C-alpha angles and dihedrals in degrees: 000000000000097000122081085198124016112241094247091052097055118102119237112250116259112260099025130100104210134252118345133211099274096195119046123177115291111250122229114253092022139117123224124199116195124183135177133180115192119193123192141157113242091180098040134275094299094051136077120306123236119209120195113184136177135176130183138187114212124184118205118198127164094338094313125110129205128186110224098178136002109184129184134200126184123180138171112214125196121224088259087058095248116136118253094182139355128196125179138180114237086043115243108183092189089072090072087079086073092063110103134020095334090071093069098069131055090340094161091059093041093052091047090054092048095053106029090156090065092051092047091050093047088227128180088242091060090054090054092048091050091051096045096087090045096056090057091050097050092045087089085087088072090066091050092053101038108032133058112240096260091058099048112116124229129316088023095055099104094265096085112127111226113248093237113202097014094112143344091277092059100041120132110288095022117149086232090074123073125216088259092055094253125135109259109219095220099126106172098219123176132211114257135188135223124307094217129086123218091211093053115038090177094058090097135017118255106298130207112264114266111264137209090206127087109286142144129214133195110197130185135182121185118183117190131184135157142217118143087335138024113266123202130189112179137179127197127184138168111196139171137202117242135213087243091061124252126065137277128201123220096182129028130160135170121203131195119187145160130207139185110276094222105036103025090229112156112251101176140358136180123190116203111196108209105167126011133159103233136037095244096050097087093058089083091066089071091062100058092099085077086078095059111113094030120114112246092231088063095051099103091067101023095057090061091050097045099039106036126157116338092358088073142039118231091230097041087051089053091050090051096044091060089064087076088086095053094095089057089050091049090055089062095059103038 
């Protein structure tokens, strides 16, 4: 039996409230950005990884909906996390420089430098490019769900030293860390349902078909609307298929925020941890006020400065960093 603990038998992490509604009603006079990156293994778990990603901006005004952008990214990733191929729509030939050994190191920064126009525009494609290295990293959850311990490949073979101090989940004393300093593979995942809504086929872009094979998905929804301030309602989830069918999430956050309409400076923010792997992970949510006073457009760098190490959570930080594109989204509805 691949599971060490069946999904229904796993406790819910302290400090979280369980899966949220990922897809609320679309507001009038709003813009919704949805993004998904799906990683699977066409040649089996020891082979290359395929990532199929899509992100869309949809404006909703007075009952009408208009697609502003619908960007696509497809990549083939080797087991050493180097890129074997990259395809994007819109086409960005400069990304081909990532194919080969260069793609293994600092690929987020490298991609940003290769397509500065996408970062400046705050495009859906840039969000996908920024998340591409992350989906490979979190895909280790697939091994936890699908393979018995003796078959898990390095570094998930039981000898992995816990990265103490890297985030709130791996702070000293965390239940993620064994007495011998090794990472305990006790991720407290929770079952989750579909992202889509039958009563609103436009709520999300076209998703990959649900699979009964090993696969990982990072999903995001960012809703933005304005009155006297900018309002943000965001959803972030990393989920995995299971050998028992259905899908489990290992990370899920919801964010609500407001920002100054003219400067984009953050006025308020609340992080709601819904699903997290270890008991100490949710502590990072209490530190998000450190971002107040920072302009949203500066978030990709500022989050790392304000919420380093155990002050932050890798996945909460990722949810926050994506708010850097909110000003570009606001421009589309003003």
